[in-house]
Backbone bond lengths (Angstrom), bond angles and torsions (degrees), N, CA, C in turn:
res aa  C-N    CA-C-N  psi(-1)  N-CA   C-N-CA  omega(-1)  CA-C   N-CA-C  phi
1 M - - - 1.433 - - 1.531 108.36 -
2 M 1.307 115.77 121.66 1.454 121.30 -173.87 1.532 111.97 -90.15
3 G 1.303 118.54 -25.63 1.455 121.27 -176.86 1.524 110.70 89.73
4 N 1.308 115.29 158.80 1.458 120.19 -178.54 1.525 108.42 -111.93
5 Y 1.312 116.23 99.59 1.456 121.46 -179.30 1.530 112.33 -99.45
6 S 1.308 118.48 0.72 1.465 120.66 -175.03 1.529 111.94 -63.76
7 T 1.318 118.83 -37.37 1.455 121.30 179.16 1.522 110.19 -67.01
8 Y 1.324 117.46 -42.98 1.460 121.74 178.55 1.517 110.54 -60.01
9 Y 1.306 117.39 -46.63 1.459 120.79 -178.09 1.525 111.79 -68.32
10 S 1.303 118.08 -33.58 1.466 119.25 179.13 1.530 110.55 -69.40
11 Y 1.344 118.54 -38.43 1.459 120.40 175.25 1.521 110.83 -66.57
12 N 1.321 116.45 -39.66 1.451 120.57 178.45 1.526 110.24 -61.91
13 N 1.318 117.45 -43.57 1.460 120.54 178.52 1.520 111.37 -65.26
14 L 1.327 117.04 -37.46 1.459 120.59 178.19 1.528 110.53 -62.39
15 W 1.325 117.34 -45.68 1.463 120.50 178.75 1.520 111.27 -64.16
16 N 1.313 117.46 -38.22 1.466 120.00 177.23 1.522 111.02 -61.98
17 I 1.314 116.74 -41.86 1.464 120.66 179.02 1.525 110.42 -66.45
18 L 1.335 117.19 -42.04 1.465 120.22 178.99 1.528 111.54 -63.79
19 W 1.325 117.62 -41.14 1.460 120.94 176.83 1.523 110.92 -63.41
20 L 1.312 116.90 -39.97 1.458 120.92 178.85 1.530 110.64 -63.79
21 V 1.324 116.86 -44.17 1.467 120.90 177.65 1.528 109.97 -62.83
22 F 1.316 117.53 -42.48 1.462 121.93 178.34 1.525 111.16 -61.03
23 L 1.321 117.34 -46.74 1.463 120.77 -179.40 1.524 111.69 -64.85
24 I 1.312 117.13 -40.09 1.464 120.05 177.11 1.527 110.03 -63.45
25 G 1.318 117.07 -39.29 1.461 121.17 177.44 1.520 112.42 -63.84
26 V 1.327 116.88 -42.54 1.467 120.93 178.61 1.526 110.12 -64.02
27 I 1.312 116.90 -44.25 1.467 120.57 179.29 1.528 110.21 -63.22
28 A 1.324 117.61 -42.54 1.466 121.03 178.55 1.528 110.83 -63.09
29 L 1.322 117.44 -39.73 1.458 121.48 178.27 1.524 110.89 -63.48
30 I 1.311 117.26 -44.28 1.462 121.41 179.07 1.522 110.57 -61.93
31 V 1.317 116.92 -44.64 1.466 120.59 179.40 1.527 110.63 -62.59
32 C 1.324 117.56 -42.15 1.466 121.01 178.81 1.524 111.45 -63.33
33 L 1.319 117.15 -41.92 1.463 120.34 179.38 1.522 111.39 -65.69
34 I 1.313 117.03 -42.04 1.464 120.34 177.49 1.522 109.79 -62.51
35 Y 1.310 116.93 -43.56 1.462 121.53 -179.71 1.526 111.12 -63.55
36 K 1.323 116.49 -38.21 1.462 121.07 -177.27 1.527 112.42 -71.94
37 F 1.328 117.02 -40.34 1.457 120.46 -171.97 1.522 114.29 -97.28
38 T 1.308 117.71 11.49 1.460 120.68 175.21 1.512 109.00 -119.30
39 K 1.308 116.08 166.77 1.456 120.32 178.52 1.515 111.90 -73.53
40 F 1.327 116.98 -9.78 1.461 120.61 -178.08 1.515 111.22 -57.36
41 G 1.302 117.72 -35.85 1.454 121.35 -175.88 1.520 114.39 -94.33
42 K 1.323 117.58 3.42 1.457 120.39 -175.62 1.523 110.41 -116.43
43 E 1.300 114.46 141.83 1.450 119.46 173.43 1.522 107.58 -89.84
44 S 1.323 116.47 136.91 1.452 119.06 179.11 1.528 109.21 -81.37
45 E 1.307 115.32 146.62 1.455 120.90 -179.18 1.520 109.67 -91.64
46 S 1.297 115.08 150.02 1.459 119.47 176.85 1.530 108.80 -77.65
47 P 1.309 117.14 155.56 1.467 119.77 178.80 1.531 112.84 -59.01
48 I 1.328 116.62 -34.27 1.468 119.76 179.02 1.533 110.64 -65.28
49 N 1.330 117.01 -41.48 1.469 120.13 178.43 1.523 111.21 -63.20
50 I 1.315 116.51 -41.68 1.468 120.61 177.95 1.524 109.94 -62.91
51 L 1.335 115.80 -42.93 1.461 120.65 178.81 1.526 111.23 -61.60
52 Q 1.315 117.14 -43.95 1.464 120.78 179.28 1.527 111.39 -63.58
53 K 1.319 117.22 -38.72 1.469 120.16 177.75 1.528 111.22 -65.30
54 R 1.328 115.93 -41.59 1.467 119.10 178.97 1.526 110.93 -63.68
55 Y 1.320 116.28 -39.24 1.469 120.67 177.79 1.529 110.74 -66.28
56 A 1.312 116.23 -41.89 1.466 120.60 179.85 1.529 111.55 -64.88
57 K 1.321 117.15 -34.27 1.470 120.83 179.19 1.525 112.14 -77.37
58 G 1.335 116.81 -13.67 1.455 120.27 -179.07 1.517 113.23 87.98
59 E 1.318 117.23 14.10 1.466 120.48 179.80 1.529 111.33 -72.62
60 I 1.327 116.63 -27.61 1.462 121.23 177.92 1.525 108.02 -131.60
61 N 1.337 115.33 156.01 1.465 118.82 179.01 1.527 110.15 -93.62
62 K 1.336 115.79 179.35 1.470 121.59 -175.51 1.528 111.49 -62.14
63 K 1.326 116.47 -40.44 1.468 120.32 -179.01 1.529 110.29 -63.62
64 Q 1.330 116.63 -46.40 1.464 120.26 178.42 1.528 110.68 -63.06
65 F 1.325 115.80 -40.96 1.465 120.35 179.04 1.524 110.65 -58.49
66 D 1.339 116.23 -48.20 1.465 120.17 -178.49 1.525 111.92 -64.53
67 E 1.346 117.16 -39.98 1.467 120.58 179.93 1.531 111.41 -64.68
68 I 1.317 115.49 -46.85 1.468 119.49 -178.40 1.525 110.28 -67.22
69 K 1.321 116.48 -39.46 1.468 120.06 179.21 1.527 110.36 -63.14
70 K 1.323 116.04 -41.00 1.469 120.48 178.75 1.531 110.64 -62.17
71 E 1.333 116.60 -41.64 1.469 120.72 177.82 1.527 111.43 -64.65
72 L 1.327 116.20 -42.00 1.464 119.77 -178.56 1.525 112.38 -68.25
73 M 1.322 116.43 -36.05 1.460 119.95 -178.26 1.531 112.07 -75.22
74 G 1.316 115.82 -15.82 1.451 117.95 172.07 1.459 114.86 106.41
């Protein structure tokens, strides 16, 4: 009598696959978090774009906008 080990091995393989999926998920989560919280995933804005946003928000007036723009343009 050899015994029936096929059920044991199929459960073992299932757990191995689940652990592999779990580990891949954890690694993907870590990579996403690193990408999100570093400058690697962000495009830097030009000074002119920042200036235009500040003007649009009302943080600076037209005179200040023109002066700063003139300085930035050289």
